[in-house]
Every structure is written in structure tokens, then in C-alpha cells.
N, C-alpha and C positions, 0 to 999 in steps of 0.2 A: 859608448856603452849601447846606445840605441842602434848604431850601425852594426855592432857585433850581434845583437839580437836578431836584426833583420837578416844578416848573413847566415846565422845558424838556422833560422827558419827556412830560408830559401834552400840552403844546402840539405836540410832534412827532407823537404818536399821533393827535391831532386833525387835523393837516395831512395825515397819511398817509391816514386814512379819508376825509376830504373829497376828497383827490386821487384816490383810487380811485373815489369816487362820480362825479367828473367824467369820468374815463376810461371808466367803465361807461356813463355817459350818452351818450357819443359813439360807443362801440364796439359796443354791443349792438344786435341787429337789429330788435326790435319794441318796442311800447309797454310790454308787461308786464315784459320783462327790464330795460328802462330804468328803469321805476318801481321795480323791485326794487333795482337798483343805487343809484339816487338816494335811495330811502327808507332802506334799511339802512345804507349807508355814511355818508350825511350825518347820520342820527340818531346813530350812534355817534360821528362826528366832533363833533357838537354836544354830546353828553354829555361827552366829554373836554374840550371847550372850556369848558363850564360848570364842570367840576371844576377846571380851571385857574383860572378866575376866583374860585371859592369858596375854593380854597387860598390864592390871593393875598390875597383880602379877609380871610380868617381870620388869616393871618400878620400882615397889617398891623394888624388890630384887636388882636392879641396884643401887638404891639410898641407901638402907640399906642392904648391903650384909651379915651382921651378923644375920639378921632375916631370918632364913631358912624356916619359915612357908609360905613365899611368893613363894619360889621355889616349895614347896610341893603343894601349891594351884594350880600352873601352871600344875604340873604333874598330879594331880588328875583331874583337869578340862580336860586335854587332854585325859585321859583314859575315862572319862565320855563322851566326844565327840565321841570317837571311838565307844563306846557302843551304843550311840544314833544313829550314822550313820548306824550301823548294825541292830539294833532292830526296829527302827521306820518304815522303808520301809518293812521289813520282816513281822512285825505285821500287817501293813495295807494290805499287800498282802494276808496274812492268813485270815484276816477279810473279804476281798472282795471275796475270794474263798469260804469261809464258807457261806457267804450270797448268793452266786450264787447256791451253792449246796442245800441250804434250799428252794430255789425257788424265791428269790428276784432278779428279772431280771432288767437290765437297762431300764429306761423309754424312753429315747430319743436316744438310741445308734443306730448308723448306722450298725455297725458290732458287733457281739458277738462271738469272737473267742473261748471262753470257751464252749459255747453251741455247736458250730460246732465240737469241739474236742470231746465232750461227745457223740454226735450223731454218730461219726465214731467208737467209742469204743463200 
């Protein structure tokens, strides 16, 4: 019963973060704020989703230790989590930098450090 409550809470938090990412992706005005919303929110949503899967797999392995696929599920989910934590922010940074180099500048930004850096070079 406690495990189900934890699973539901983790799943709800994941859905909330992913939903906020979707809303931010549709509502924000330019590429950079959309990337920010999509990257931050969906990264956190994916973190909580993987935590949900790992808690479920750990609980099932605890109850049925002969079933090794639950332990494998936890290990694969953890490896996927590490990959997502590395690639999602890196990809968003690469997209933002490429957009800036193409000429898409922030609409309402107060500071543009990348433009200042490019002017000095």
C-alpha cells in the first residue's frame, strides 16, 4: 500500500512537470525560452518517471526475488536516466547555440552574453 502511494506520487509529479513543459513549449515567445521550458521540465518529468519505474521494479524484485527481469529493469532504467541527464541539457545547449549562430536572437532578453562574446572575438 505504501509502495503504491509512492508510485502514484512520483507518477503525478512526473505528469505535472511534463505538462508544464508542454504548456511552456506552446506559450513562450522565442526559441530560447521554449528550449528552457522543454529541457528543464521534461528532464525533471523524466527523472520522476524513471524513479517511478525503479521503485516499482525494486518492489517487485523484493516481493519476487526469483524474477530477475525486475532487477534488470531497474538497472536499465538507471542507465537510461544517466543518458537522459547528460544528453538532454547538452542537446538543448547545442540547439540554442546553433539558433544564435543562425541569427535567431532572444526577443525580450536583457543580456545576451553570447553576442557579447562573439563581438569580442
